[in-house]
matplotlib code that plots the C-alpha trace (Angstrom):
import matplotlib.pyplot as plt

x = [-1.5, 2.3, 4.5, 6.8, 8.7, 8.4, 10.3, 9.8, 6.1, 5.2, 4.5, 3.6, 1.8, 0.8, -2.3, -1.8, -5.3, -5.8, -2.0, -2.9, -0.8, -1.9, 0.2, 0.0, 0.7, 1.1, -2.4, -4.2, -4.3, -4.6, -5.1, -3.1, -2.7, 0.8, 0.4, -0.7, 2.3, 4.6, 3.0, 3.5, 7.1, 7.6, 6.1, 8.4, 11.4, 10.6, 10.7, 13.9, 15.0, 17.7, 15.0, 13.6, 17.0, 17.5, 14.3, 12.3, 9.9, 8.9, 6.0, 4.8, 1.2, 0.7, -2.3, -2.6, -3.4, -6.9, -7.5, -9.2, -6.5, -4.5, -1.5, 0.6, 4.1, 7.0, 10.6, 11.2, 8.1, 9.3, 12.7, 11.0, 8.5, 11.3, 13.1, 9.8, 9.1, 12.7, 12.7, 9.3, 10.5, 13.7, 11.7, 9.4, 12.4, 14.1, 10.9, 10.5, 14.1, 13.5, 10.2]
y = [-62.9, -62.9, -63.3, -60.3, -61.1, -63.1, -62.8, -64.9, -64.8, -61.9, -62.0, -59.4, -60.2, -58.1, -58.6, -58.7, -57.4, -54.6, -53.9, -53.7, -55.3, -58.0, -58.0, -61.1, -60.0, -63.5, -64.6, -61.3, -60.2, -56.5, -55.0, -51.9, -49.5, -48.4, -45.1, -47.0, -49.2, -46.2, -44.6, -47.8, -47.9, -44.4, -45.2, -48.2, -46.0, -43.5, -46.2, -45.9, -49.4, -48.1, -47.1, -50.7, -52.1, -49.6, -50.7, -47.4, -49.0, -52.6, -52.3, -50.1, -49.3, -48.6, -47.8, -47.8, -44.5, -45.6, -46.0, -49.4, -51.4, -51.0, -53.2, -53.7, -55.0, -56.0, -55.3, -58.5, -57.8, -54.3, -55.7, -58.3, -55.8, -53.4, -56.3, -57.4, -53.9, -53.4, -56.7, -56.0, -52.7, -54.2, -57.0, -54.4, -52.4, -55.6, -56.7, -53.3, -53.4, -56.8, -55.9]
z = [-8.2, -8.7, -5.7, -5.5, -2.3, 0.9, 4.1, 7.1, 7.9, 5.6, 1.8, -0.9, -4.1, -7.1, -9.3, -13.1, -13.6, -11.0, -10.4, -6.7, -4.1, -1.6, 1.6, 3.8, 7.4, 8.9, 8.0, 7.6, 3.9, 3.1, -0.4, -1.1, -4.0, -5.0, -3.2, 0.0, -0.3, -0.7, 2.4, 4.4, 3.3, 4.5, 7.9, 8.2, 7.3, 10.0, 12.8, 14.8, 15.6, 17.9, 20.4, 20.3, 21.1, 23.9, 25.5, 25.1, 22.6, 22.2, 19.8, 17.0, 16.2, 12.5, 10.5, 6.7, 5.0, 4.3, 8.1, 7.6, 9.3, 12.5, 13.2, 16.3, 15.5, 17.8, 17.0, 15.1, 13.0, 12.1, 11.0, 8.8, 7.4, 6.4, 4.6, 3.0, 1.6, 0.5, -1.3, -3.0, -4.4, -5.6, -7.3, -9.0, -10.2, -11.5, -13.3, -15.0, -16.3, -17.9, -19.6]

ax = plt.figure().add_subplot(projection="3d")
ax.plot(x, y, z, "-o")
ax.set_aspect("equal")
plt.show()
């Protein structure tokens, strides 16, 4: 497993063999395909952080597209996850340019 990106308490790795991703959600590791990672990124993008800061929402409930995992994240977790996924995709793009 190669570390793609880590941010605060979250990390994302990619396997050389299977090309799948392993996301460590502060102790819970979940394996994702590239399509599942894209879907997760889109779910994170759709979250309106302004509502969190206005007090309307304080948690988000997210499930992966395979419906095997359900997560409850607070505002700080959402901010960190957005940064994690952004950093992972930048890392993947940078690695593909160098290869």
